[in-house]
C-alpha positions in Angstrom: 0.1 0.0 0.1 1.1 3.3 -1.1 1.3 6.0 1.7 -0.7 9.4 1.4 1.6 12.8 1.4 0.1 15.5 -0.1 2.9 17.9 -1.1 0.5 20.7 -1.5 -0.8 20.9 2.2 1.2 23.3 4.4 2.0 22.2 8.3 -0.5 23.2 10.6 1.0 24.1 14.3 4.0 22.8 16.0 3.0 22.3 19.8 6.3 22.9 22.3 10.0 23.3 20.6 12.9 21.7 20.5 15.6 22.8 22.4 18.9 22.5 21.2 21.5 20.2 23.0 24.0 22.0 25.3 27.0 19.8 24.2 30.0 21.4 26.2 27.7 21.5 29.3 27.1 17.5 28.7 30.6 17.8 28.8 31.2 18.9 31.9 28.7 16.8 33.7 30.5 13.9 32.2 34.2 14.7 32.9 32.0 15.7 36.6 30.8 12.2 37.0 33.6 9.9 35.7 37.5 11.7 36.3 39.9 10.4 34.3 42.6 7.5 35.4 42.2 7.3 39.1 44.1 4.3 38.9 47.6 4.3 40.6 49.9 2.9 37.6 51.3 -0.8 38.1 50.1 -3.9 38.1 47.6 -5.5 40.8 46.4 -8.9 41.0 43.1 -9.9 42.9 42.0 -13.0 43.9 38.2 -12.5 42.6 36.6 -10.7 40.7 34.4 -9.2 42.9 37.6 -8.2 45.2 38.9 -6.4 41.5 35.4 -4.4 41.1 35.5 -3.7 44.7 39.0 -1.8 44.5 38.0 0.1 41.2 34.5 1.0 43.0 36.8 3.0 46.2 39.1 4.3 43.9 36.9 6.2 41.8 34.8 7.3 44.8 37.8 8.5 46.2 38.6 10.4 42.6 34.9 11.9 42.6 34.7 13.0 46.6 38.3 14.4 45.9 37.2 16.5 42.7 33.7 17.7 44.1 35.6 19.4 47.3 38.4 21.0 45.0 35.3 22.2 42.6 32.8 23.7 45.2 35.8 24.7 47.9 
C-alpha cells in the first residue's frame, strides 16, 4: 500500500519547541561524574572479580569526592 502524502498542504501548528542540545554542559557533567584514570600506575592482582570491582569502585568514589571538594571549595 502506498503512503498518502499531500505535498501541496502546508503544515499546521507546531506544539512545543525543540531546545538545542548544549553539548558543552553535557561534557562538563560527564567529566565531573567520571574522573579520568583514578588508578595508580602498576600491576594489580586480585583473587576474585568481586575484589577487583570493590577496589575499582573505592578508587572511583575517592576520586569523585576529591574532585567534588576541589570544585566546590
